[in-house]
N, C-alpha and C positions, 0 to 999 in steps of 0.2 A: 502494502501499501505506499501510495508515495506523504510525505509529509502532508499537501494537501487534505489527504485523504483522512490523516492522522486527527489534521487538526478538526475535520468537520465532525467525526465521527466522537471526537473528545469531546465540541460542541452539542453535542446528542443528547452522550449521556448526561450534559451537567444539565441542562435542560428538562429533559426525562426529569430525574433528581429532583431541581425546583417544580415539576410540575406537583409532580411526587406528595412533596410536605405540604406544598399549598393544598393537598386534597386534603388533606390529612390533617389543614388549622383551622377551626373554627373561626368564621369571621361575626365578631362581639361591633355593638356600637353603643355609648351611650350617652343619653337623652337627661338632664342636659351632661354633655363634654366635660364641665365644669364645676363639678355638683358646689355650691358651700353650706356651712355648718346646717344645724334645721332641714338643709331640702331632703325633699322623695323627692328620688331619681330613681330612671329604668335601664333595664341592662337587657338590649334587644340580640339573640343568636339567631340569626342568617340560616334561608333554605334552610331550614331544617321540618322535615314533617309532624306533623301530631304526633304518630305513633312514639319514634321517636323517647327515648332517655334524657331530659337533660341534668345534670346539676352542675351546683356552682358555688364559688366563696366568694368574700371578702374580705383581708387578713381574718383566714380562718373561719369565717361568720357565713354558715348555708344559706343560700337562699333558696329561693324555692318560685319554680318555673311556672308558666303553661304556657299553652301553642298562643301564638297570637301574631299575624301581619305572616302566614309561611314560611315564622319558622317560630325562635320557642322565648316569653318575655318573663320579668321577673323587679319585683319593688325591693327594693332598696333603701332602708331609711338613715336617715345621719344625723343619730343623737345630736342632741343639740349642748350634750359639753362633747363629745368627740373631739378628736383631738386633730386640729387641721395639719395638710401635708399632704405626701402622696402615702395613697394606701394601695398592697395588690391582688391583685385578684386572676381567676382561675376559672374555665369553663370546661365540662366536661359532653360529648354528643357520643350513645350510641343508639344505632337505628340497627334495622337487619339488613344484610345484605352489606355492610359496609364498615371496612376500618372501623373502626375510632379515633374522633379529634377529638383536639382540645385548641386551645389558649391560653397564655399569659399575659396580663399585665397592669399596670398601675392605672386610678385614676386620684386625680391630684383636690382636695379637699379644699376649699379657700375657708380663709376666715371670714367670724364674722362679726359686728359688735352691737351690743344686745343694751337698752335702757339700764340703768338702773329707775327704781322706785320705793317714794318712803308712807310706808302706810299707818294708820295711827288706828285700831284697834281696839274694841275694850277686853283687859286685860285677864278677861277667863275664855278667851278664842286663840291665845299667844301661849299665856303661863299655865298648862295644861297639871288640871290633877293628877293623880297616878294610875288610876282609874280610865279617866280620859282620855292620859295616853294611853296603855294601854290598846284603847279599842280602837284609837288611830293608828298605832303599827301596824294590829293587826290587818285592820279596815284594807292600808298601804299594801299588804302585800296580798291581800287576795286581790289585787286589783295589779300586782306585780306577775302572779300569775296567769292570773286572763290574759294580760296582755303577750304574754309569751307562748299561749294555746297557740295550732295551726289545726285550722281546719283545712282538710286537702282539696278544701274545692272553692274555687270562685266565685263567690254571687253576686258582685259585683258589677257591674256593666258600665260601659257609658261616660259620661261628662259627670263629674260630683256636681252638684246645689248649694247653693247655701244655707242653712241652716236653720236662718229665720229669715222670714221676710221683709225685713227692711234696705235701706240706699245704702249703706254704707256699709265697707269688711270690721273683719273683729283685728286685735288688736292687745298687742302687750305680750305677743309669742317671745320668750328668751329671760323678759324681764329679772335683774338681778331686784329681788326684794328685800326690803328693811322695814321689818312689821316692830315696830316700835320701840324703832332705835336694834333690833334683835336683826341680822343676814340671815334671809331662809333659804331655800331651796330656790331653783328659777323655776319664773313661772312655765308650767309646761304645754297651754292652750292658749287661744286666741280669745277673747272677752267680745261680745257683743254685748252693747247698749238698746235693751228692750224696754219698755214699759208691760211691766210684770201682766201676763195672761196671753203677751202675743207667744202663736205657734211656733213653738221648734220641729221642725222636720226632717227627718234622715235625708243626709247627702248624698244618699246612692244602696242600691239592691243589699239587702244581711237578713244577719238573725240576731231576736236578743238575747245576749248573752247575761245582762244580770241587768234585775231592778232593784235600788237598794233606796235606804239611808242614812250617810254613813256623814262623821263627822266633817271634816272638811267641804266635802263636797257637795253638802247635803242627800236631796235625793237625786239620785240618777241610771242614766240608763246608758249603757253602752251596750253596743250593735260588735258583731263580728262578723268582717264580709269578704271572709272566706282569706288562707293564702297568708294569714298572718298581721292582712291588715284590721283595728279596732278603731271603731269613731267614737268621744266620752261626750254624753253634755250633759253639764249641771248646776245645779243650785235651779232644778226647774221646781213649779209652784207646783204645778200637777202632771201626774203621766200615765197613756194612754196607749202602753201598750202593755203584754206581758212577757214573762223568761220565754226562752223557745219560738216566741212567734217570730215567722217573715214577713219580713218588713219591704215595699216596696224604696223607689227613689220619691222621696218625697210626700211621701205619709208623717201622718199627724202622731210622734211619739211622746208630744205634752206642752206643757207652756211652762214660756219665764215665770219667774223666782225667784229668791233671794235666801233659800235653806242653805244651810254649810251654815261657811266662813266666807259671809259676802256684804259688802257695807251698801247693797243696794243692789233694783232686779236688775238682771243681765246674765245672758250664757254663756255659760266657761266652757266650749270648742277645744278637742284635744282629740290627736289622734299619733296612731307609734304603731308601727312595719315590726315586728316581732320584735317587743320594746323597745328600738328604740322611738323617745320620743320627735319627732318632727311639728312642725310648722302648714297648722292648716292650710292658711292661705293656699301652699305650697298642693296639696293636694287636690283644694280647687279649682287648683290651673294646672292639675296633670296634667298633658300632652299624649297618652297612650289610653286612645278611646275608641268602642268598640260596639 
């Protein structure tokens, strides 16, 4: 074989090897490409049939995928106290009649500044007696366990809607609160100011996971939307649903109140993805819709 022939043959082998490597690598996109602290992002693994099995993780924390737009997608919640900077991700795809595919990479999570709020409340709502403190701790643990529950079915579909029919948007997510001069945990939801009795609705389809009256949140409803996504509705005056009930987007859950630790009538609206406390406003603006 001539020298030219050898070069051509070598290039052919190189291109074949590169094509094989490309075929074995899963195509992955992030939306948004540069998420911030508190965002809900989503990861799409492209060109994957519905029957395929897709798994993955970010910093070792597992992702839960579902068929979407000719591929598979997963929500990823960035907790309000997550570390900014570069975070490693990986995905793997197994489908019948094809070699397994995988991909690895990193996503840069941007820093986000939160304001400081100073509040004054009755001392009985801040300096708790031992029995009330035990109650509050037990209720907090119950909610944390619930938020980590992953229902294997995706119950939500389409765009998320506002939980109250006001023209304004929720505010206060991530605020570092100082109550009666004492630093407290950051505010994990968005507050909607509305008159007592204003209807509160489900932001998307789901199942009522909890109806309760807790010390800090007051009367509350928690919805399980499947695949680790939960939304929370606190300080309600009345409740119109029962645990285990399936609800549709826009269905009335109850009405705005001032129960629990509240300075006046408002809705505290929260959202979590497998325990990560996310800004509910980013959930309402989620671009992953079908």
